C-alpha positions as a Python dict, from the first residue, in 0.01 Angstrom:
ca = {
    (1, 'M'): (0, 0, 0),
    (2, 'R'): (270, 229, 100),
    (3, 'I'): (440, 150, -231),
    (4, 'R'): (136, 231, -432),
    (5, 'R'): (82, 569, -246),
    (6, 'I'): (474, 642, -329),
    (7, 'L'): (446, 546, -677),
    (8, 'A'): (145, 764, -727),
    (9, 'A'): (311, 1054, -567),
    (10, 'G'): (615, 1000, -817),
    (11, 'I'): (390, 992, -1139),
    (12, 'A'): (193, 1302, -996),
    (13, 'T'): (533, 1489, -932),
    (14, 'A'): (677, 1409, -1324),
    (15, 'A'): (349, 1489, -1452),
    (16, 'L'): (324, 1835, -1310),
    (17, 'A'): (710, 1888, -1360),
    (18, 'G'): (647, 1817, -1747),
    (19, 'L'): (369, 2061, -1763),
    (20, 'G'): (610, 2333, -1612),
    (21, 'L'): (864, 2272, -1856),
    (22, 'T'): (655, 2290, -2138),
    (23, 'G'): (520, 2632, -1991),
    (24, 'V'): (869, 2749, -1980),
    (25, 'A'): (985, 2636, -2319),
    (26, 'S'): (666, 2833, -2470),
    (27, 'A'): (753, 3117, -2284),
    (28, 'A'): (1118, 3128, -2390),
    (29, 'T'): (1004, 3062, -2771),
    (30, 'A'): (743, 3402, -2715),
    (31, 'Q'): (1009, 3617, -2639),
    (32, 'G'): (1246, 3485, -2913),
    (33, 'S'): (1447, 3721, -3120),
    (34, 'P'): (1320, 4130, -3136),
    (35, 'S'): (1054, 4203, -3395),
    (36, 'V'): (1256, 4543, -3485),
    (37, 'V'): (1605, 4589, -3499),
    (38, 'S'): (1831, 4896, -3569),
    (39, 'P'): (2036, 4930, -3904),
    (40, 'S'): (2345, 4863, -3666),
    (41, 'E'): (2193, 4578, -3522),
    (42, 'C'): (2108, 4424, -3864),
    (43, 'R'): (2463, 4509, -4019),
    (44, 'Q'): (2646, 4321, -3709),
    (45, 'G'): (2415, 4044, -3744),
    (46, 'G'): (2553, 3984, -4094),
    (47, 'G'): (2251, 4127, -4267),
    (48, 'I'): (2190, 4423, -4498),
    (49, 'P'): (1918, 4684, -4384),
    (50, 'R'): (1669, 4749, -4686),
    (51, 'I'): (1494, 5024, -4607),
    (52, 'D'): (1402, 5124, -4979),
    (53, 'L'): (1189, 4776, -4969),
    (54, 'P'): (834, 4778, -4814),
    (55, 'G'): (856, 4661, -4469),
    (56, 'N'): (1198, 4779, -4425),
    (57, 'P'): (1352, 4433, -4390),
    (58, 'C'): (1686, 4340, -4269),
    (59, 'M'): (1787, 4093, -4551),
    (60, 'G'): (2045, 3816, -4490),
    (61, 'G'): (2218, 3733, -4160),
    (62, 'K'): (2084, 3673, -3767),
    (63, 'Y'): (1814, 3907, -3804),
    (64, 'D'): (1683, 3820, -4169),
    (65, 'G'): (1340, 3921, -4233),
    (66, 'E'): (1307, 4136, -3937),
    (67, 'A'): (1185, 4476, -3953),
    (68, 'V'): (1444, 4781, -3957),
    (69, 'D'): (1350, 5083, -3755),
}
């Protein structure tokens, strides 16, 4: 009887820990990279700020596709 309680508590703890880890992972991806970068950040990341194109994207590098402000 005691083993069942210990086993049930262990399973419940593992399930709650798993839910906590998925919450942390989704929070980390939601914060990800910035949606707007400066022209210097774009260049430092290896890209070229194309403010002549619609949406002012950073072309190439780390911030590829991000808007340049």
